[in-house]
C-alpha positions in Angstrom: -16.7 -26.4 15.4 -13.5 -27.4 13.7 -11.0 -29.5 15.5 -7.5 -28.2 15.1 -5.4 -31.2 15.7 -1.8 -30.3 16.7 -2.4 -26.6 16.9 -0.1 -24.7 19.3 -1.3 -21.7 21.1 0.8 -18.7 19.8 1.4 -17.6 23.3 3.2 -20.7 24.2 5.0 -21.0 20.8 6.4 -17.4 21.5 7.1 -18.0 25.2 9.2 -21.3 24.1 11.2 -19.2 21.7 11.8 -16.5 24.3 13.0 -19.1 26.9 15.2 -20.8 24.2 16.6 -17.3 23.4 17.5 -16.7 27.0 19.3 -19.9 27.7 21.3 -19.4 24.2 22.1 -15.8 25.1 23.3 -16.9 28.5 25.7 -19.6 27.4 27.1 -17.2 24.4 27.6 -14.3 26.6 29.5 -16.2 29.4 31.6 -18.0 26.9 33.0 -14.8 25.3 36.8 -14.2 26.3 37.6 -10.7 27.8 39.5 -9.6 24.7 36.4 -9.7 22.6 34.2 -8.0 25.4 34.9 -4.4 24.1 34.0 -4.8 20.3 30.8 -6.8 21.5 29.7 -3.7 23.7 30.3 -1.4 20.9 27.9 -3.5 18.8 25.5 -3.7 21.7 25.5 0.2 22.0 24.8 0.6 18.3 21.7 -1.7 18.7 20.6 0.1 21.5 21.0 3.6 19.6 18.5 2.0 17.0 16.1 1.2 19.8 16.4 4.8 21.0 15.3 6.1 17.7 12.3 3.8 17.6 11.4 4.8 21.2 11.5 8.3 20.3 9.3 7.6 17.5 6.8 5.9 19.7 6.8 8.7 22.4 6.5 11.5 19.8 4.2 10.3 17.0 0.5 10.2 17.3 -1.1 6.6 17.1 -3.8 5.8 14.5 -6.9 4.0 15.0 -8.5 2.7 18.2 -5.4 2.1 20.0 -4.4 3.9 23.1 -2.0 6.6 22.4 -1.1 7.0 26.1 -0.1 3.4 26.5 2.0 3.3 23.4 3.8 6.5 24.5 4.4 5.0 28.0 5.9 1.7 26.6 8.0 3.9 24.2 9.2 6.0 27.3 10.0 2.9 29.0 12.0 1.5 26.2 13.8 5.0 25.9 14.8 4.9 29.4 15.9 1.2 29.2 18.0 1.8 26.0 19.6 5.0 27.5 20.7 3.0 30.5 22.2 0.3 28.5 24.0 2.6 26.2 25.7 4.8 29.0 26.4 1.6 31.2 28.1 0.1 27.9 30.1 3.1 27.6 31.3 3.0 31.2 32.1 -0.7 31.1 34.1 -0.4 27.6 36.2 2.6 29.3 36.9 0.4 32.4 37.9 -2.5 30.0 40.1 -0.2 27.9 41.8 1.1 31.0 42.7 -2.5 31.9 44.8 -2.6 28.6 46.6 0.8 29.1 50.2 0.7 30.7 50.5 2.1 34.1 52.4 5.5 34.6 55.2 5.2 37.2 
């Protein structure tokens, strides 16, 4: 039996990266000025559209090997739903932000 001195469990390593990403993302998002919100939402919508394409591929393509195609399709469908909600919600928020900058009609 080999002794692996200093080896870190891959799950703990990935979990720590995720937790750090959550903290960094929280502080970055809340420090954005309102004037930059609309361009950042557009970028977020573009990223979500790429996720939609990947989710459609996961839903529609048969898996190869011993994997469970139903599980892969289920995860693809869930990703498709979440990304679609994110895109449409982003468009609604962007419209509201842009409406704040238009002059009111009297």
